[in-house]
BALOTOR-511729 format. One record per residue (C-alpha): residue number from 1; x, y, z. Coordinates in Angstrom, 2 decimals. Each point is the difference from the previous one (the first is absolute). Example, Ala and Ser with C-alpha at 12.3 -4.5 7.8 and 13.67 -1.06 7.14 Angstrom:
BEGIN
SITE,1,12.30,-4.50,7.80
SITE,2,1.37,3.44,-0.66
//
This chain:
BEGIN
SITE,1,0.04,0.03,0.04
SITE,2,1.26,3.40,-0.99
SITE,3,-0.85,2.92,2.24
SITE,4,-1.33,2.96,-1.78
SITE,5,2.78,2.68,-0.26
SITE,6,0.27,3.36,-1.81
SITE,7,1.41,-1.75,-3.13
SITE,8,-2.76,-2.33,-0.36
SITE,9,-2.66,2.76,0.73
SITE,10,1.65,2.07,-2.82
SITE,11,-0.22,-2.98,-2.25
SITE,12,-3.70,-0.45,0.86
SITE,13,-0.69,3.61,-0.60
SITE,14,1.54,0.01,-3.38
SITE,15,-1.74,-3.16,-0.98
SITE,16,-3.30,1.54,0.92
SITE,17,0.72,3.33,-1.63
SITE,18,0.81,-1.71,-3.25
SITE,19,-3.16,-1.94,-0.01
SITE,20,-2.58,0.87,-2.65
SITE,21,-3.12,-1.76,1.08
SITE,22,-1.50,-1.00,3.34
SITE,23,0.53,-3.64,-0.79
SITE,24,3.70,0.61,-0.78
SITE,25,0.28,2.17,3.15
SITE,26,-1.58,-2.81,2.21
SITE,27,2.19,-2.62,-1.65
SITE,28,3.12,1.83,0.68
SITE,29,-1.01,0.64,3.65
SITE,30,-0.53,-3.77,0.63
SITE,31,3.33,-0.69,-1.71
SITE,32,1.71,2.42,2.41
SITE,33,-1.69,-1.36,3.05
SITE,34,1.24,-3.59,-1.08
SITE,35,3.56,1.39,-0.13
SITE,36,-0.30,1.02,3.64
SITE,37,-2.01,-2.98,1.27
SITE,38,0.42,-3.53,-1.34
SITE,39,-3.54,-1.32,-0.60
SITE,40,-1.87,-2.37,-2.38
SITE,41,-2.91,2.19,-0.57
SITE,42,-0.87,3.68,0.41
SITE,43,-3.41,1.69,-0.74
SITE,44,-1.19,3.58,0.03
SITE,45,-3.76,0.29,0.59
SITE,46,-2.26,3.09,-0.10
SITE,47,-2.60,0.37,2.72
SITE,48,-3.61,0.34,-1.29
SITE,49,-2.47,0.24,2.96
SITE,50,-0.50,-3.71,0.85
SITE,51,2.45,-1.65,-2.36
SITE,52,3.53,0.15,-1.23
SITE,53,0.91,0.19,-3.78
SITE,54,3.41,-1.27,-1.28
SITE,55,1.87,2.58,-1.86
SITE,56,3.34,-1.71,-0.59
SITE,57,1.32,-3.56,0.82
SITE,58,3.27,-1.85,-0.03
SITE,59,0.28,-3.65,0.81
SITE,60,-3.71,-0.77,-0.29
SITE,61,-2.03,-1.53,-2.77
SITE,62,-1.14,2.64,-2.65
SITE,63,-3.67,-0.46,0.69
SITE,64,0.56,1.50,3.47
SITE,65,-0.33,3.43,-1.52
SITE,66,-3.59,-0.76,-0.97
SITE,67,-1.01,-1.00,3.42
SITE,68,-1.68,2.21,2.69
SITE,69,0.65,-0.94,3.61
SITE,70,-3.02,0.81,2.23
SITE,71,1.31,0.74,3.52
SITE,72,-2.78,-1.92,1.65
SITE,73,1.27,-3.17,-1.76
SITE,74,3.76,0.49,0.61
SITE,75,0.89,0.53,3.67
SITE,76,3.72,0.67,-0.63
SITE,77,-0.81,2.87,-2.42
SITE,78,-2.59,1.28,2.38
SITE,79,2.52,0.09,2.89
SITE,80,2.45,1.90,-2.23
SITE,81,-2.61,2.66,-0.95
SITE,82,-0.91,0.58,3.60
SITE,83,3.68,0.31,1.19
SITE,84,1.99,3.15,0.19
SITE,85,3.47,-1.76,-0.07
SITE,86,1.37,-2.82,-2.19
SITE,87,-1.50,-3.37,0.97
SITE,88,2.20,-3.14,0.13
SITE,89,-2.00,-3.16,0.26
SITE,90,1.46,-3.08,1.86
SITE,91,1.28,-2.60,-2.40
SITE,92,-2.49,-2.54,1.46
SITE,93,-2.95,2.40,-0.11
SITE,94,-3.22,-1.79,-0.50
SITE,95,-1.66,2.88,-1.80
SITE,96,-0.77,-0.89,-3.63
SITE,97,2.46,1.54,-2.48
SITE,98,-1.69,1.96,-2.92
SITE,99,2.72,-1.26,-2.41
SITE,100,-0.37,-3.73,0.78
SITE,101,0.64,-1.93,-3.19
SITE,102,1.12,3.26,-1.91
SITE,103,3.61,0.02,0.77
SITE,104,2.12,-0.67,-2.97
SITE,105,2.82,-1.54,2.05
SITE,106,-2.32,-2.47,1.63
SITE,107,-2.63,-2.48,-1.43
SITE,108,-3.02,-0.63,2.13
SITE,109,-0.80,1.24,3.43
SITE,110,2.67,2.24,1.73
SITE,111,2.05,-1.83,2.67
SITE,112,1.29,1.88,3.03
SITE,113,1.28,3.26,-1.26
SITE,114,0.76,3.68,0.84
SITE,115,-2.69,2.56,-0.77
SITE,116,0.12,3.82,0.73
SITE,117,-2.32,2.91,-0.87
SITE,118,0.57,3.76,-0.01
SITE,119,-2.95,2.39,0.11
SITE,120,0.59,2.94,-2.29
SITE,121,-1.33,3.37,1.38
SITE,122,-0.15,3.62,-1.38
SITE,123,-1.32,2.75,2.04
SITE,124,-1.32,-2.56,2.50
SITE,125,-2.08,-1.66,-2.67
SITE,126,0.58,-3.73,-0.95
SITE,127,0.83,-0.14,-3.74
SITE,128,1.20,-3.56,-0.17
SITE,129,2.19,-2.73,1.23
SITE,130,3.12,-1.70,-0.92
SITE,131,0.40,-3.80,0.65
SITE,132,3.16,-2.09,-0.09
SITE,133,0.29,-3.84,0.09
SITE,134,2.92,-2.27,0.42
SITE,135,0.12,-3.86,0.02
SITE,136,2.81,0.30,2.60
SITE,137,-1.52,0.13,3.63
SITE,138,1.00,3.02,2.02
SITE,139,1.50,1.76,-2.99
SITE,140,-1.27,3.51,1.06
SITE,141,0.60,-0.37,3.66
SITE,142,3.30,2.03,0.09
SITE,143,-0.86,2.79,-2.37
SITE,144,0.68,3.45,1.67
SITE,145,-3.04,2.04,0.72
SITE,146,1.60,3.00,-1.84
SITE,147,0.25,-2.05,-3.21
SITE,148,-3.75,-0.98,0.16
SITE,149,-0.92,3.62,0.72
SITE,150,2.07,1.19,-3.08
SITE,151,-1.66,-2.77,-2.20
SITE,152,-3.46,1.08,1.32
SITE,153,0.79,3.71,-0.78
SITE,154,1.26,-0.77,-3.50
SITE,155,-2.92,-2.23,-0.84
SITE,156,-2.61,2.46,1.38
SITE,157,1.53,2.89,-1.98
SITE,158,0.08,-1.98,-3.20
SITE,159,-3.60,-1.15,0.41
SITE,160,-1.15,3.62,0.81
SITE,161,1.96,1.31,-3.00
SITE,162,-1.55,-2.52,-2.32
SITE,163,-3.49,0.66,1.37
SITE,164,0.44,3.75,-0.41
SITE,165,1.30,-0.44,-3.57
SITE,166,-2.83,-2.23,-0.75
SITE,167,-2.53,2.72,1.16
SITE,168,1.88,2.61,-2.05
SITE,169,0.07,-2.16,-3.11
SITE,170,-3.78,-0.60,0.45
SITE,171,-0.63,3.68,0.27
SITE,172,2.14,0.82,-2.91
SITE,173,-1.61,-2.65,-2.16
SITE,174,-3.44,1.20,1.08
SITE,175,0.91,3.63,-0.85
SITE,176,1.41,-1.09,-3.33
SITE,177,-3.16,-1.94,-0.79
SITE,178,-2.12,2.91,0.97
SITE,179,1.99,2.50,-2.03
SITE,180,-0.23,-2.40,-2.97
SITE,181,-3.70,-0.31,0.49
SITE,182,-0.47,3.79,0.21
SITE,183,2.12,0.58,-3.04
SITE,184,-1.74,-2.57,-2.02
SITE,185,-3.25,1.45,1.04
SITE,186,1.08,3.61,-0.85
SITE,187,1.28,-1.08,-3.39
SITE,188,-3.03,-1.86,-1.06
SITE,189,-2.77,2.09,1.06
SITE,190,-2.32,1.54,-2.79
SITE,191,2.09,-1.16,-2.98
SITE,192,3.67,0.63,-0.70
SITE,193,0.54,2.30,-2.98
SITE,194,-0.70,3.68,-0.93
SITE,195,-1.91,-0.23,-3.24
SITE,196,-0.73,3.00,-2.23
SITE,197,1.53,2.08,-2.89
SITE,198,-1.72,3.25,0.50
SITE,199,2.10,3.27,0.48
SITE,200,-1.01,0.05,3.73
SITE,201,1.08,-3.60,0.57
SITE,202,3.33,0.51,-1.88
SITE,203,0.73,3.01,2.19
SITE,204,-0.79,-2.17,3.09
SITE,205,2.26,-2.86,-1.16
SITE,206,2.86,2.64,-0.60
SITE,207,-0.46,1.34,3.43
SITE,208,0.13,-3.46,1.62
SITE,209,3.10,-1.01,-2.12
SITE,210,1.68,3.32,1.11
SITE,211,-0.57,-0.36,3.67
SITE,212,0.22,-3.77,0.50
SITE,213,3.81,-0.16,-0.16
SITE,214,0.31,2.51,2.84
SITE,215,-0.74,-0.42,3.64
SITE,216,-2.43,2.94,0.09
SITE,217,-3.17,-0.20,1.90
SITE,218,-2.91,-0.10,-2.42
SITE,219,-3.58,1.19,0.59
SITE,220,-2.52,-1.45,-2.51
SITE,221,-3.13,2.04,-0.19
SITE,222,-3.21,-0.68,-2.02
SITE,223,-3.68,-0.84,0.22
SITE,224,-1.30,-3.26,1.41
SITE,225,0.48,-2.86,-2.42
SITE,226,2.58,1.56,-2.26
SITE,227,2.73,-2.56,0.79
SITE,228,2.23,1.74,2.66
SITE,229,1.04,-3.34,1.55
SITE,230,1.12,-1.19,-3.46
SITE,231,2.05,3.12,-0.37
SITE,232,1.69,-0.72,3.35
SITE,233,0.79,-3.64,-0.96
SITE,234,1.52,1.18,-3.17
SITE,235,2.25,2.52,1.69
SITE,236,1.23,-2.82,2.30
SITE,237,0.62,-2.44,-2.88
SITE,238,2.02,2.59,-1.89
SITE,239,1.96,1.03,2.94
SITE,240,3.34,-1.25,1.34
SITE,241,-2.00,-1.67,2.87
SITE,242,-2.00,-2.21,-2.26
SITE,243,1.66,-3.21,1.57
SITE,244,-0.95,1.27,3.39
SITE,245,-3.41,-0.01,1.73
SITE,246,-2.97,2.11,-1.03
SITE,247,-2.38,0.17,2.95
SITE,248,-3.41,1.36,-0.34
SITE,249,-2.10,1.75,2.66
SITE,250,-3.46,1.60,-0.43
SITE,251,0.05,2.74,2.65
SITE,252,-3.76,0.43,-0.26
SITE,253,-0.71,-3.57,1.12
SITE,254,1.83,0.03,3.46
SITE,255,-1.54,1.50,3.19
SITE,256,1.78,3.05,1.39
SITE,257,0.91,-1.88,3.13
SITE,258,1.88,-2.60,-1.97
SITE,259,1.61,2.22,-2.70
SITE,260,3.23,0.63,1.82
SITE,261,0.47,-3.86,0.68
SITE,262,-0.92,-0.97,-3.46
SITE,263,2.70,2.51,-1.45
SITE,264,2.72,-0.40,2.49
SITE,265,-0.62,-3.22,1.98
SITE,266,-0.36,-0.70,3.74
SITE,267,1.46,-1.96,2.85
SITE,268,-1.61,-2.70,1.98
SITE,269,-2.47,1.47,2.51
SITE,270,0.23,3.49,-1.53
SITE,271,-3.81,0.27,0.10
SITE,272,-3.00,-2.23,0.65
SITE,273,0.09,-2.77,-2.60
SITE,274,3.74,0.15,-0.76
SITE,275,0.76,-3.54,0.83
SITE,276,3.28,-0.16,-1.77
SITE,277,2.50,2.35,-1.63
SITE,278,-0.89,0.91,-3.55
SITE,279,2.09,2.01,-2.65
SITE,280,-1.87,2.81,-1.74
SITE,281,-0.40,0.50,-3.67
SITE,282,3.13,2.30,-0.17
SITE,283,2.11,-2.67,1.54
SITE,284,-1.23,-2.57,-2.48
SITE,285,0.64,2.49,-2.80
SITE,286,3.66,0.68,1.04
SITE,287,2.19,0.44,-3.05
SITE,288,-3.18,-0.10,-2.20
SITE,289,-3.01,2.09,-0.54
SITE,290,-3.16,0.73,1.96
SITE,291,-3.15,1.04,-1.79
SITE,292,-2.26,2.03,2.23
SITE,293,-3.38,0.07,-1.74
SITE,294,-2.51,2.58,1.16
SITE,295,2.77,1.85,1.94
SITE,296,-2.37,2.86,0.52
SITE,297,-2.06,-2.06,2.43
SITE,298,2.92,-0.19,2.59
SITE,299,-0.82,1.63,3.27
SITE,300,2.09,3.00,0.95
SITE,301,1.49,-1.82,3.03
SITE,302,1.61,-2.52,-2.44
SITE,303,0.86,2.48,-2.57
SITE,304,2.71,1.48,2.25
SITE,305,1.62,-3.37,0.37
SITE,306,-0.10,-0.63,-3.72
SITE,307,1.70,3.34,-0.54
SITE,308,2.73,-1.21,2.29
SITE,309,0.69,-3.05,-2.24
SITE,310,0.13,2.27,-3.04
SITE,311,2.42,2.30,1.57
SITE,312,2.33,-2.45,1.77
SITE,313,-0.98,-3.62,-0.79
SITE,314,-0.78,-0.54,3.76
SITE,315,-2.98,-2.09,1.27
SITE,316,-0.96,-0.71,3.46
SITE,317,-2.08,-3.05,0.68
SITE,318,-2.77,0.55,2.51
SITE,319,1.26,-0.89,3.48
SITE,320,3.74,0.22,-0.89
SITE,321,2.21,2.87,1.22
SITE,322,2.60,-0.78,-2.71
SITE,323,-0.46,1.04,-3.61
SITE,324,0.99,-1.91,-3.05
SITE,325,1.30,1.25,-3.22
SITE,326,-1.56,-1.29,-3.29
SITE,327,0.77,0.75,-3.64
SITE,328,-3.41,0.12,-1.73
SITE,329,-1.24,1.95,-3.09
SITE,330,-3.39,1.35,0.43
SITE,331,-2.59,0.15,-2.62
SITE,332,-3.27,1.54,1.15
SITE,333,-3.31,0.37,-1.70
SITE,334,-3.27,1.92,0.66
SITE,335,-3.14,1.13,-1.70
SITE,336,-0.29,3.11,2.22
SITE,337,1.37,3.42,-0.67
SITE,338,2.72,-0.04,2.63
SITE,339,0.76,3.66,-0.59
SITE,340,-3.47,0.89,0.94
SITE,341,0.04,-2.53,2.95
SITE,342,2.99,1.96,1.37
SITE,343,-1.93,3.27,-0.16
SITE,344,-2.86,-1.69,1.88
SITE,345,2.45,-1.17,2.73
SITE,346,-0.67,-3.70,-0.74
SITE,347,3.53,-0.80,-1.48
SITE,348,3.44,1.13,1.12
SITE,349,1.57,2.57,-2.40
SITE,350,3.51,-1.31,0.66
SITE,351,-1.18,-3.54,-0.72
SITE,352,-1.71,1.07,-3.09
SITE,353,3.22,1.69,-1.38
SITE,354,2.14,-3.07,0.99
SITE,355,-2.36,-2.34,-1.77
SITE,356,-0.43,2.01,-3.21
SITE,357,3.72,0.19,-0.98
SITE,358,-0.99,-1.48,-3.35
SITE,359,-3.83,0.21,-0.37
SITE,360,-1.68,-2.14,-2.81
SITE,361,-3.58,0.61,-0.98
SITE,362,-1.84,-2.96,-1.70
SITE,363,-2.29,1.21,-2.75
SITE,364,-3.80,-0.90,0.15
SITE,365,-1.22,-2.50,-2.60
SITE,366,-2.26,2.56,-1.72
SITE,367,3.32,1.98,-0.85
SITE,368,1.74,-2.95,-1.54
SITE,369,-1.76,-0.08,-3.50
SITE,370,0.02,-3.53,-1.58
SITE,371,1.77,-1.70,2.99
SITE,372,-3.44,-1.04,1.07
SITE,373,-0.02,-2.64,-2.83
SITE,374,3.56,-1.27,0.68
SITE,375,-0.98,-0.46,3.82
SITE,376,-3.34,-1.61,-1.03
SITE,377,2.05,-2.52,-2.13
SITE,378,2.29,-0.70,3.03
SITE,379,-3.06,-0.58,2.26
SITE,380,-1.68,-2.12,-2.49
SITE,381,3.00,-2.30,-0.11
SITE,382,0.25,-0.23,3.75
SITE,383,-3.73,-0.70,0.25
SITE,384,0.03,-2.64,-2.67
SITE,385,2.66,-1.93,1.95
SITE,386,-2.04,0.35,3.26
SITE,387,-3.28,-1.17,-1.65
SITE,388,1.71,-2.78,-2.15
SITE,389,-0.93,1.48,-3.38
SITE,390,2.31,-0.28,-2.89
SITE,391,-0.81,3.44,-1.42
SITE,392,-1.91,3.10,1.07
SITE,393,-0.68,2.85,-2.46
SITE,394,-1.89,3.20,-0.22
SITE,395,-2.58,1.06,-2.62
SITE,396,0.75,3.31,-1.75
SITE,397,-2.96,1.63,1.87
SITE,398,1.45,-1.07,3.26
SITE,399,3.41,1.66,-0.88
SITE,400,-1.77,3.18,-0.91
SITE,401,-2.02,0.04,3.28
SITE,402,3.24,-0.52,2.04
SITE,403,1.66,2.93,-1.79
SITE,404,-3.00,2.28,0.55
SITE,405,-0.38,-0.66,3.73
SITE,406,1.60,2.30,2.52
SITE,407,1.38,-2.63,2.42
SITE,408,-0.48,1.68,3.28
SITE,409,1.40,-3.04,1.69
SITE,410,3.02,-0.05,-2.25
SITE,411,1.92,-3.29,-0.91
SITE,412,-1.45,-1.93,2.94
SITE,413,-3.54,0.76,-1.40
SITE,414,1.01,-1.16,-3.45
SITE,415,1.26,-3.25,1.50
SITE,416,-3.24,-0.64,1.80
SITE,417,-2.10,0.90,-3.01
SITE,418,1.93,-2.36,-2.21
SITE,419,-0.12,-2.75,2.58
SITE,420,-3.94,0.30,0.50
SITE,421,-0.56,0.28,-3.85
SITE,422,2.13,-3.12,-0.62
SITE,423,-1.93,-2.06,2.58
SITE,424,-3.24,1.06,-1.51
SITE,425,1.16,-0.74,-3.48
SITE,426,1.23,-3.39,0.97
SITE,427,-3.19,-0.85,1.87
SITE,428,-2.33,1.04,-2.88
SITE,429,2.13,-1.73,-2.77
SITE,430,0.15,-3.64,-0.76
SITE,431,3.43,-1.60,0.67
SITE,432,2.31,1.01,-2.86
SITE,433,3.59,1.03,-0.56
SITE,434,-0.73,3.66,-0.58
SITE,435,-2.35,2.09,1.93
SITE,436,-0.84,3.56,-0.94
SITE,437,-1.07,2.67,2.51
SITE,438,-3.06,1.96,-1.26
SITE,439,-1.31,3.43,1.20
SITE,440,-2.59,-1.96,1.92
SITE,441,2.63,-1.50,2.20
SITE,442,1.16,3.48,1.08
SITE,443,-1.62,1.47,3.11
SITE,444,1.24,3.54,0.26
SITE,445,-1.50,1.27,-3.28
SITE,446,-3.43,-1.28,0.95
SITE,447,0.14,1.65,3.42
SITE,448,1.06,3.49,-1.40
SITE,449,-2.49,0.01,-2.88
SITE,450,-2.95,-1.02,2.44
SITE,451,0.90,2.92,2.26
SITE,452,-0.04,2.40,-2.96
SITE,453,-3.31,-1.17,-1.42
SITE,454,-1.84,0.27,3.33
SITE,455,1.25,3.39,1.01
SITE,456,-1.13,2.54,-2.53
SITE,457,1.20,2.84,2.13
SITE,458,3.63,-0.85,-0.63
SITE,459,1.16,1.06,-3.38
SITE,460,3.47,-1.35,0.17
SITE,461,2.26,-2.84,-1.41
SITE,462,0.72,-3.38,1.66
SITE,463,3.29,1.31,1.49
SITE,464,-1.73,2.73,2.02
SITE,465,-2.75,-2.34,1.14
SITE,466,2.58,-2.38,1.47
SITE,467,1.75,2.92,1.69
SITE,468,-3.15,1.27,1.51
SITE,469,-0.95,-3.32,1.28
SITE,470,3.33,-0.42,1.56
SITE,471,-0.03,3.44,1.61
SITE,472,-3.53,-0.59,1.41
SITE,473,0.99,-3.41,1.42
SITE,474,3.06,1.42,1.80
SITE,475,-1.93,3.00,1.49
SITE,476,-2.83,-2.37,1.11
SITE,477,2.57,-2.39,1.51
SITE,478,1.65,2.77,1.92
SITE,479,-3.28,1.50,1.19
SITE,480,-1.06,-3.43,1.25
SITE,481,3.37,-0.47,1.84
SITE,482,-0.21,3.51,1.52
SITE,483,-3.47,-0.64,1.33
SITE,484,0.80,-3.35,1.64
SITE,485,3.20,1.14,1.54
SITE,486,-1.56,3.15,1.28
SITE,487,-2.92,-1.97,1.45
SITE,488,2.34,-2.41,1.62
SITE,489,2.10,2.84,1.54
SITE,490,-3.15,1.88,1.27
SITE,491,-1.41,-3.24,1.50
SITE,492,3.32,-0.55,1.92
SITE,493,0.60,3.58,1.04
SITE,494,2.96,0.41,-2.20
SITE,495,1.75,-3.14,1.20
SITE,496,2.00,-1.39,-2.89
SITE,497,0.53,-3.37,1.45
SITE,498,-3.75,-0.57,0.77
SITE,499,-0.86,1.37,-3.43
SITE,500,2.35,-2.37,-1.74
SITE,501,-1.49,-2.97,1.81
SITE,502,-3.46,1.03,-1.06
SITE,503,1.12,0.21,-3.63
SITE,504,1.99,-3.20,0.30
SITE,505,3.18,1.80,-1.05
SITE,506,3.61,0.33,1.15
SITE,507,0.14,3.25,2.07
SITE,508,3.19,1.23,-2.08
SITE,509,-1.71,-0.65,-3.25
SITE,510,-3.10,1.78,1.16
SITE,511,2.02,3.05,0.99
SITE,512,1.76,0.12,-3.31
SITE,513,-3.26,-0.38,-1.98
SITE,514,-1.67,2.67,2.06
SITE,515,2.91,2.43,-0.52
SITE,516,-0.07,-0.68,-3.79
SITE,517,-3.77,0.83,0.10
SITE,518,0.54,3.22,1.96
SITE,519,-1.66,-1.23,3.24
SITE,520,1.50,1.42,3.18
SITE,521,-1.04,-0.39,3.70
SITE,522,0.09,3.13,2.17
SITE,523,-2.85,0.68,2.55
SITE,524,-2.31,-0.95,-2.75
SITE,525,0.42,-1.97,-3.15
SITE,526,0.43,2.07,-3.10
SITE,527,0.38,-0.74,-3.69
//
């Protein structure tokens, strides 16, 4: 038996440092132990509540690694787990040996032999045990306590390092999987190509090409449905970060109370429901691009923290005192007039100027001339694949109707019109290779013409009718919202929390909506 000295300790440390995997690290540890203590078998086991799981073995049958030793069935292992110091069993101990019949150096039942177990603790918590067996009786009787203490310390440190590395690897893999999922989602939403040859689209493509190669922050502006998200994706795909993550976040879809955590992450226990540490979207997008859709919906309290990221690249997870540095390109999008929002006090002026380093305005579909037919062709091909139709085509009258319509819902509305018309055409036509969409399959034209025919007081074209209908719907919606919010506040004496409960809303979201509608609470509720 060799007593552990500084030379052997250094050799063990170098062996463990050079190990690549946990399995390799464990195997080197057992080999080092056998240099210090002559034994026929040595096993490292991890403690799992009521059982021990072998992590590495030497001198036992290979199938031992697949076994799980329940402590209630193995008194020797149970004694080791309840001890605080190494346990040396008498050579003639009558307690059943867990390795009976498994020792490579002995066929059949184990004869009288030496058996020793070392409990492995870290921060007063049992992590596992180390067992040593020798066919020579009393083989472990004269081993110095200092040697066993050093072996226990080395084994515990090795086991703890392996467990921590395993946790870190799992977290890294989970984060990588999440980033890949988010990037895939961001890259495949709503199509993947900017289609159009109109002068306004050519100008848009030129702007994207110009700014994509830089690291400038980009603010994509435009009406709902024009394709702002597609512009953001194209900027990323043409940039130097295209091999890195693209993380998407709809700022309008997250409650104000969770916005900071969603953007910057949080620690375990940072707030009610934070059961584990979670990286925010900015951490996931590190070295890549983050697309902040509907950025105008961010609450003022979070806008200041977003400004900090733009200025210095610093993020501070909720519940952490220390800041992290990230390298993220920001592409933001909004259908609001942010300059007007700044005037109204709903958006920070400094953040607006930081975001609009390179503003890009996406043209409305009505301003894109014959791009309507190109886009319709794209959507026809996509829809045909979804419906299992070999070929979908449009009658000339349908093409003419598409060109004449004003498209208040822009590209998104065109996609939906084509999808509905294709479904109707396939339903009303016998199964054949080519299906033609007819004017009867369109629904927007019928709705507009019916409104015009039944309202003789309106002497206007279809475009104005659609505009009037939209304006009327918006004002009616706002009036409805104002009335019910005002009633709820009145019923609850101006208490926002109680009013939010009555309306079944999040309090922060109610306050934001009320502010947008011009509702304030003083002594009385005013609009």
